N, C-alpha and C positions, 0 to 999 in steps of 0.2 A: 701678392700684396706684400709691400715692405713691412719688416718687423718693427714694433716699436721697443725703445730701450728707456731705462730709467723708470721713475716711478711717477705718480700723478703730481707730485710737488714740482718736479723738475719740467713738467709738461703744462702747469698752470697757465702760462701764456697762450696755449692754444686750446686746451680743454678745462672746463670749470670743474670737473670732477672724474673720478674713475669710471663712474656709470656713463658719463657723457662719452668719455674715450672708447668705452666698449661700444656704444651705440654708432660712433664714428668708424670704428673697425668693421662693424657688421654691415654697414651701409657702403663700405669700400673706400672710405676717405683714410689718405695717409699723408705724412709730412715729406716735403721735399723743399730744401733751402728756405725753412721757415715758413712755408705756405701750405695750406691744406689742399692737396690733389684729390680729386674726387674721380672715382671710378664706379661704374655700373656694371650688372650682370646684363649681358645682352641676349635677349631671347627672341628667337624668330617666331612669326606667327604660326599657329597650328596648322594652316593650311600649306606651309612650307615644309614643316617637319612630317607632316602626314604624306607627302609625296612618295611615291614607290621609289626603290633604289634606281639610281642611275645606271642602267645595264650597259652603256656604252662607257662608262668611265674605265673598265679594265681594258677594252679596245683601244681607248686613247693612250692609256699607259702603255701598252704594247707597241701601238704605233711610234710613240716617242722613243722607246728603248730600241727599235729596230732602226729608227732614224738616225739614232746615236751610234749605233753599230755600222753605220754606213749602207744599210739595205736599201736597195732601189725598190721603193713600194709602188704597186699599182693600186690607186685608190679608186675603187668601185662602190665605196660606200655611202657616198653623198649624192642626193638628187640634185645636183647644181650644175647647169649647163656650162661646158666649157667653150661653147660657140660665142664669139662676140657679139654684143649688142650691135645691130646694123648701125652703119656710119651715118645714115640719114637722121636716125633717132638721136643720136650723140650730138651731131650738129645742130639739131633743133634745141636740145638742151643747152648748149654753149651760146646760141643766139639768145635763147630766152632767159638766161640767167642774167643778162646785162639789163634787163627791162626794170627800172625802178618800181613799177606796179607789181611786180613779182617778188619784192623784197619785203612785203608786209604779210600779216597774218592771212591765210586762205581761208576759205570757208571749210569747215569740218566735213561737210557733206560732199564737197568738191565742186570746181568750177562748173557753171552750166554748160559751157562748151565742151567739157570732158565728159560729163554725163550724156550729153547728147551723142558724143562720138561713140560712147559704149552703146547707146540705144541703137545707132545706125549699124555698128557692127554686128549686133545681135539680129537685127532685120536682115543683113545681107547674108550671114552665116548660118542661122537657124530659121529665118522667115518668123520670128518672134518679135511682136511689135511692143515695145515699152514706151510709157510715158516717162521721160527723162527727168521730169520735176518731181515724181512722186514714187517711181518704181526702180531708180537707180542710186546707189550711194557709192562714192568713192571710198577705199580703203587703204591704209598703210601697209599694203600687201595683205593678202587674204587671211593670213594668220592673225592678224590684230582684229578683224572683224569676226573671224571664227571664236577667238576668245571673249569678244564683247556681246555675242549672242547670249552668253550666259548671264552677263552683266544685266542685259535688257530684259531677260525672259524667265530666268530660273531663279526661283525662291528656295531657301532652306527646306529641305525635304521633298522638292520636286523630283521626279523621275526623269531621266533623259536616257533615251535607247541609243545605242552606240554599235553599229555593225563594226566587228573587230576581227583581225587585226586592223589597225587603222593608224592614221596620223595623231599623235598623241594630244594634240591641243583640243579635239573634240571632248575627251572626258576630262582633261585637265581643267579646262573652263568651267565645267559642271562642278568639279570638286572645290575649286577656288570660291565658288559661290554658294557653296553649302547644299548643293544638288546630290542626288544619288545616281550613279551610272548603273545601267542594266546593259550588260554586253550580248550582242547576237553574234555568235561565232561564224565565221565565214570558213566554209568547208569546200574541198576539192569535189566532193560528190554533188554538191549543189552549185557548181561552178562559182564558187566563192560570192554567192548572192545570201542575203539573210533570210532565213525561215521566219516570215511574220506570224504565220500560224502557230509557231512555238511558243510565242509570248503569251505568258499566264494572263488570264482576264484582269485580275487586280492589278497587275503591272502596267497593262495597256490602258487601263482606266486612270491611272496616276500619271501617265507619260505626258511630258510638256513638249519635248524635241525629240526628232529622230534624225540622226546623222547617217548619211551614206554618201558615197564618193565614188563615181564611175566616169571615166577608166579609172581603176582603183590602185591606190598605193596602199600597201606594197605588193599586192598579188598580180597587178596588172589586169585583172578580170574587167570585163566589159558588161555593160547592162543594155538591154532592149527596150523598146517601147512598152511591151507587155508587162516587163518587171516594174517600170514606172507607174503604169496604170494600177497595178497591185499596190504599190506604195501609196498612191493617192486615194485609193478606196479605203486603206487601213487608215490613213491619217484623217479622211472625212469621218469615218465611222467613230473614231475615238478622240477627236478634237485635237490631234497631235500636228504641231509645225513641223513640216519637214525641212531640213536643211542640207541641200545637196552641194557638195564640193566638186565643182566641175574643171578644176585647174589643168586637166589633161586632155580636154576635148580636141585639142589641136594636134595631137600626138598620136595620130592614127596611120596604120600602114597598110600597104597592099590595096591601096584603093578604099580603104575603110575609113568612114567619117564619123566619129562618135557624135551622139546626140546630145542636146541640152534637155535637161529635166523638163524645162518650160514648154518643150515642144509637146508633150503630154497632155491631153485634154483634162482640165480641172486643176494643174500644176500651180497655177497662179493663185488659186482660191485657198491652198494649203500649205504654201511654202515659198522658199526663195532659193537661189542658186548663188554660190560663190565663184569667183573667176579672178584670175590673176594675169598680169602681163609678164609675171616671172619666167614660167615655162615657156609660154606661148611665143613670146619675143625675146628670150634670153635676156632678161632684165631682173635677174633675182635681187641684186643688190640695190636696186632702184626703189623698192618697196612701194609698189603701187599696183592696186587691184580694185575689185568692185564687187558689190553684192546687188542682185536684180531680182525682181519678182513682186510678190504680194506687197501693196502699198502700206498697209498697216504695220507689217512685220518690218519693212525697210524704215519706215518711220520710228518704230521702237529702237531699231539698231542705231539709227542716226541720232537719236535723242541721248542714248548711252555714249556714243562717240563724241557728242558735242560737250560732254561734262569731263571727257577724259583726255581728249587730244585736240590740235588745233589744224588738223588737216595734212595734205600733202604739199610741199613746196610747189608752187603754181608752175614754174619752169619744168619740173618733172612731169606735172599734168599736161603741160603742152607737148612734151616730148612723147608722152603716153598718147595724146590724140594723133601725133604723126605715126605712131606704131599702128594703132587701130585702122587708120586710114590705109595704110600700106597693105594690112591684112596677109594674104596668102602670099604676097611678093616677098614676106619675110618669112612665113612659116614653111612654104614648100621647100625651099632649099634644106631647111633643118631636118625636114621630114626624111627626106632622101638620105641625108647623113645618117640619122639615127637609125633608119631601117638597115642600110648596110651594117652599121655596127651591130645592130641587134642580130642579124644573120650570122656574123662571124663569131659573136660570143655564143650563141646558142649552138651553133653547129659544133664550136669547140668543146663546150662543156658536155655535150652528148657523146662527143668522140671519146671523152676520158671517162665515160660512165655515169655521169650525173644525170637526173632525170629532171627535164623542165619543158615546158611549153614554149612554143614561140609566140609571144605577145602579139595582140592586135594593135595595142595602143601602150602609151606611157613609155619611159625610158628604163623601165625596170624587168628584171627577170627574176622570177620567183622559183627558187631552186630547192629540190627535196635534198635532205640531209642525209647521208648515207647511214644505213643501219648501224646501230651501236653507238652513235653519237648524239649529243644534243646541238640544238642550234648554236649556242655559246661555245661549245667544244669545238664544231667544226669551223665556226669563224676564227677561233684562236689557232687552230691547225693551219688554216689557209694563210693566216698572216705570218705566223712563226715559221713554216715551211716552205711556203711559196711566195712570200712577200706581196700576197693579194689581200687587200682590204675590202671586206664585205660587211653586212649588217645582219645580226642573228634575228630570224623571225620573231622570236618572243620579246624583242625590244619593241615591238608594235602590239603587244598584247598576248595572253596566254594562247590564244588560238593560232598564233604564229610559230608556236613551238614545232620544230621538225623541218623548218624551212629556213633559207638564207637569201637575202635579197642582194642582187648584184646590180649595178646601174651601168648604162653605156656612156657614161660622161667622160670618157677619154677618147683619144684618136684611135683609129682602127690599128694602126701598127701596134700600139700597146695591147689593144685587145688581142690580137693575134698571139701575143706572148702568154696571155693567161692559161689557155689550155695546156701549153707545154710545161708552164710552171707546175700547174696541178697535177700534170702526170706524173710528176716525181713525188707526190705526196702519197703516203700510204693510209688508206681509209677502208 
């Protein structure tokens, strides 16, 4: 704040008294060029200030420093497909972008044609029949819908059950809306599935939502129908809405085809499933996804969205329809690429003494940290000494401590370098 000079008399043009001048100073007003300049104290909302420390900030700093030194980084830290969006889909966007009808506000719930394309894809892929009008809603990427679930259903004080380590938006959405998160640790000995029987009775009674995600990010674990049936029984018993994030169902290997939560008996009565065209069709930057399932829950989510967004650009939706129609014609080539990359990375990591399972799905590899190091320390060591960028497991929640997540989102030649670089690291 600029310092005032002179006495009250010399400043009478601007202040009627010393008392008034004191008030002006306290509220942040000061003089510039004969005018009163206003200044205020900027205070972020408590929900922002209460966010946990950004554990990736130090990694970002180290990455920038390494790049500034000219280090050739191999970035396996981000789950962002490097395979281009199929040309058919891109061409459809170009074609539909020129339609004047697409230059107006879209419906926030999605074009009827897009919702029907989603329903048709679910029928072909999972043999799940959906009412496109009431059981499907479009999303500006599944991340938006996941965050808005809390807007639609979580009141201050409500409890939300979150299987963790996990995609952070599950619990951040809860926190932003005044809810309380109760974390269910995913452990190797239970195949990274949450132990529903461990939830205290009073917590289960208060729970509003349950977040699960299979195939799983970050652990790459998978779930079977028996697990989903146990989830449904738990939800029915306690009146909990199940929110299943199925973003990785199309990334299964060695002939494995992950199932939809909605394939399980009774799933539609207790919950919904989030899906995305991002990972499935290499469209992460397009921001288009969907939620499907229980009509009442879908309706609540759509109501929240209608007050907060104006939907997806219709040309993007028309391109999404093209992707859904092509289906496995797009997905199968990607699966083969990721499977080959998975094998290269896992075999290489094992060869240098790191412990990891060969995942049946997703493009993640969940690697145990060598003894004597934390997740963050091992991540820093790999970056500084090998030029390999990974993500510390504790960045996804406390239960992720002791692990580091690798992705296979770079070409196979670069992945072959990873093991040789890590071989030079002392741990």
